VMD Tcl script that draws the C-alpha trace (Angstrom):
set ca {
  {205.25 -66.64 48.02}
  {204.37 -65.30 44.65}
  {207.58 -63.18 44.49}
  {209.69 -66.38 45.29}
  {207.87 -68.44 42.68}
  {208.37 -65.75 40.02}
  {212.26 -65.69 40.89}
  {212.98 -69.36 41.34}
  {209.93 -71.20 39.71}
  {208.43 -74.29 41.31}
  {209.85 -77.59 42.67}
  {210.57 -80.14 39.73}
  {207.97 -82.63 41.14}
  {205.20 -79.89 41.72}
  {202.62 -81.33 39.42}
  {202.96 -84.85 40.69}
  {202.70 -83.82 44.25}
  {199.49 -81.69 43.39}
  {197.93 -84.82 41.62}
  {198.49 -86.99 44.46}
  {197.34 -84.39 46.93}
  {194.01 -84.22 44.71}
  {193.79 -87.97 44.76}
  {194.03 -88.14 48.50}
  {191.15 -85.63 49.11}
  {188.34 -88.06 48.61}
  {189.91 -90.53 51.24}
  {190.50 -87.82 53.72}
  {186.84 -86.64 53.26}
  {185.74 -90.36 53.79}
  {187.86 -90.72 56.87}
  {186.50 -87.43 58.33}
  {182.99 -88.44 57.66}
  {183.49 -91.57 59.66}
  {184.99 -90.05 62.58}
  {183.00 -86.93 63.16}
  {179.90 -87.20 65.20}
  {177.27 -84.88 67.03}
  {175.96 -81.61 65.54}
  {178.88 -81.40 63.00}
  {178.15 -84.60 61.55}
  {174.74 -83.56 60.91}
  {175.85 -80.36 59.19}
  {178.28 -82.31 56.99}
  {175.90 -85.03 55.89}
  {173.31 -82.42 55.15}
  {175.80 -80.63 52.89}
  {176.87 -83.74 51.22}
  {173.27 -84.82 50.70}
  {172.54 -81.46 48.90}
  {175.75 -81.90 46.68}
  {174.42 -85.43 45.59}
  {171.01 -84.18 44.72}
  {172.58 -81.30 42.64}
  {174.92 -83.74 41.01}
  {172.09 -85.96 40.01}
  {170.02 -83.00 38.57}
  {173.14 -81.91 36.61}
  {173.72 -85.35 34.91}
  {169.97 -85.71 34.06}
  {169.95 -82.36 32.53}
  {173.01 -83.28 30.47}
  {171.30 -86.48 29.34}
  {168.07 -84.73 28.46}
  {169.97 -81.84 26.55}
  {171.20 -84.72 24.00}
  {168.02 -86.36 23.21}
  {166.08 -84.64 20.20}
  {162.29 -84.85 19.52}
  {159.84 -83.35 16.99}
  {158.76 -79.85 17.41}
  {155.56 -78.97 15.73}
  {155.78 -75.34 16.92}
  {159.10 -74.67 15.10}
  {157.43 -74.96 11.64}
  {156.33 -71.51 10.47}
  {153.22 -70.82 8.58}
  {153.24 -70.53 4.95}
  {155.13 -72.22 2.11}
  {158.56 -73.72 2.73}
  {161.38 -74.06 0.26}
  {161.85 -77.27 -1.36}
  {165.13 -78.08 0.51}
  {163.23 -77.59 3.70}
  {160.49 -79.99 3.27}
  {162.26 -83.10 4.43}
  {163.37 -81.46 7.70}
  {161.42 -81.39 11.00}
  {161.60 -78.92 13.64}
  {163.51 -80.39 16.84}
  {163.75 -79.40 20.38}
  {165.46 -80.68 23.30}
  {163.59 -83.22 25.45}
  {162.09 -81.99 28.77}
  {160.34 -83.71 31.75}
  {156.78 -84.77 31.38}
  {154.75 -81.39 30.87}
  {152.26 -80.51 33.54}
  {149.29 -81.39 31.60}
  {150.45 -85.14 31.65}
  {151.02 -84.85 35.39}
  {147.58 -83.48 35.73}
  {145.99 -86.61 34.07}
  {147.73 -88.71 36.96}
  {144.77 -88.32 39.23}
  {143.06 -90.36 41.81}
  {141.42 -93.06 39.67}
  {141.93 -95.94 42.02}
  {138.37 -95.61 43.40}
  {136.79 -95.90 40.11}
  {137.92 -99.39 39.47}
  {136.60 -102.88 40.71}
  {139.93 -103.97 41.79}
  {140.78 -107.93 41.66}
  {141.56 -108.18 45.48}
  {139.02 -106.22 47.37}
  {140.32 -107.63 50.75}
  {143.81 -108.33 51.87}
  {145.45 -109.71 54.95}
  {146.69 -107.27 57.52}
  {150.52 -107.20 58.32}
  {151.77 -106.57 61.73}
  {154.47 -104.05 62.22}
  {156.87 -106.66 63.57}
  {156.54 -108.70 60.25}
  {157.00 -105.33 58.21}
  {159.95 -103.86 60.16}
  {163.09 -105.22 61.86}
  {164.43 -103.25 64.57}
  {168.10 -101.87 63.92}
  {170.26 -101.24 67.16}
  {172.54 -98.28 66.85}
  {174.92 -96.40 69.08}
  {178.28 -96.96 70.59}
  {176.65 -99.64 72.92}
  {173.78 -100.57 70.75}
  {171.49 -99.05 73.12}
  {169.30 -97.13 70.69}
  {166.61 -98.74 68.73}
  {164.88 -95.95 66.74}
  {165.88 -97.39 63.27}
  {163.71 -99.63 61.21}
  {164.62 -101.87 58.33}
  {161.82 -102.69 55.76}
  {161.51 -106.46 55.24}
  {159.20 -106.19 52.26}
  {159.66 -105.14 48.67}
  {159.80 -101.42 48.06}
  {159.84 -98.91 45.22}
  {161.87 -95.62 45.19}
  {162.09 -93.05 42.46}
  {164.75 -92.65 39.85}
  {166.42 -89.74 41.28}
  {166.23 -91.12 45.01}
  {169.11 -90.01 47.32}
  {169.38 -91.80 50.85}
  {169.30 -89.46 53.82}
  {172.55 -89.12 55.99}
  {172.95 -92.08 58.27}
  {172.26 -90.22 61.44}
  {168.75 -89.09 59.98}
  {167.63 -91.98 58.24}
  {164.92 -93.66 60.37}
  {163.62 -96.26 57.55}
  {166.28 -98.28 55.66}
  {165.02 -99.74 52.38}
  {167.53 -102.42 51.26}
  {168.95 -102.34 47.67}
  {168.12 -106.04 47.30}
  {164.37 -105.52 47.88}
  {163.92 -102.50 45.57}
  {161.68 -103.07 42.44}
  {161.47 -100.89 39.47}
  {159.48 -103.18 37.04}
  {156.31 -105.18 37.36}
  {154.69 -108.05 35.26}
  {151.37 -106.54 34.15}
  {148.53 -108.78 32.88}
  {145.91 -107.10 30.67}
  {142.64 -108.69 31.77}
  {140.85 -108.33 28.26}
  {143.82 -109.19 26.04}
  {145.05 -112.17 28.38}
  {148.75 -110.97 27.73}
  {151.30 -109.93 30.21}
  {153.95 -107.23 29.69}
  {156.79 -106.05 31.84}
  {156.40 -102.49 32.49}
  {158.44 -99.93 34.44}
  {156.78 -98.68 37.71}
  {156.11 -95.00 38.11}
  {155.04 -94.84 41.72}
  {152.94 -96.38 44.45}
  {149.42 -94.94 44.51}
  {147.95 -96.52 47.70}
  {149.02 -99.43 49.86}
  {145.97 -100.83 51.87}
  {147.98 -101.61 54.96}
  {148.96 -97.84 55.89}
  {149.50 -94.40 54.63}
  {153.05 -94.91 56.02}
  {153.62 -97.75 53.87}
  {152.44 -95.90 50.74}
  {154.71 -92.95 51.55}
  {157.60 -95.44 51.94}
  {156.70 -97.11 48.61}
  {156.24 -100.53 50.19}
  {155.03 -103.25 47.64}
  {152.66 -105.85 49.33}
  {149.75 -108.05 47.92}
  {146.84 -105.62 47.22}
  {149.04 -102.49 46.67}
  {147.86 -100.01 43.66}
  {150.95 -99.02 41.52}
  {151.23 -96.60 38.76}
  {152.66 -98.29 35.66}
  {154.25 -96.77 32.39}
  {151.93 -98.05 29.53}
  {153.21 -95.78 26.74}
  {155.05 -98.70 24.97}
  {151.63 -100.48 24.63}
  {150.10 -97.91 22.24}
  {146.97 -97.18 24.24}
  {145.19 -94.14 23.18}
  {142.11 -92.15 24.56}
  {138.98 -91.43 22.84}
  {140.34 -88.09 21.98}
  {143.45 -89.72 20.22}
  {145.96 -88.95 22.77}
  {148.64 -91.45 24.07}
  {148.09 -92.94 27.59}
  {151.08 -92.49 29.45}
  {150.25 -94.45 32.83}
  {147.64 -96.78 34.04}
  {147.19 -98.26 37.53}
  {147.55 -101.90 38.46}
  {147.09 -104.04 41.56}
  {149.53 -106.49 42.72}
  {148.22 -109.99 43.18}
  {151.32 -111.77 44.69}
  {153.91 -111.63 47.58}
  {156.89 -109.92 45.90}
  {159.02 -110.54 48.76}
  {158.60 -114.19 48.53}
  {158.56 -114.63 44.69}
  {161.26 -111.95 43.72}
  {158.93 -110.28 41.17}
  {155.83 -108.29 41.09}
  {152.86 -109.94 39.34}
  {149.64 -107.38 38.92}
  {146.61 -106.80 37.07}
  {145.90 -103.72 35.00}
  {142.73 -101.79 36.00}
  {140.99 -100.94 33.14}
}
mol new
graphics top color blue
foreach p $ca { graphics top sphere $p radius 0.5 }
foreach p [lrange $ca 0 end-1] q [lrange $ca 1 end] { graphics top cylinder $p $q radius 0.2 }
display resetview
């Protein structure tokens, strides 16, 4: 084939046919993913899941590479020339340091929470049974009926392996947090679900119900510790039913 290509060249429409073939690959892969079943389907979905996770990590790394922040360690000791005095050392932004992560400890037990007792929620109220299979004879899937929180880099499991479905319409990323001393309300991003009083399962699923302790990002408020360090996150307790109100109202635990 290579010899024939060297002697006679390619077809006149070779580039166009190649472009169309590349454009059809996504449709073909989607069609194959819908038709395949059994063990091959599990292997295919596991491969696609790992590809999506890797793609999100790559995109996040590219975003962080372009953000600049001050680097105190870049300035050398000793006198600097006049033309360097107005310059600051810079470094690429990275994820939160391990020191910041270590500060996120289990502080929920140290506070007197606004709602010490909450109403129990039955499993029938929390989950909706989803029938699956060719004849809808399987009932091992559950759809969460309450508001939930998932992380920024969350990727859903393959369809055949996903037991709990958290609908996009009920996913929350921000909360209205009221400071009890300042009597002021701020809308802050949620960092995670610390504890759901209903069940450890609901905590791992990120279900947001009345009385749940969530971790919110308070760096925008300018709060500092006694040592002068910036406070990144604090805990807050949800005081309303998010699935009914469409928003999260909470009280900061100070």
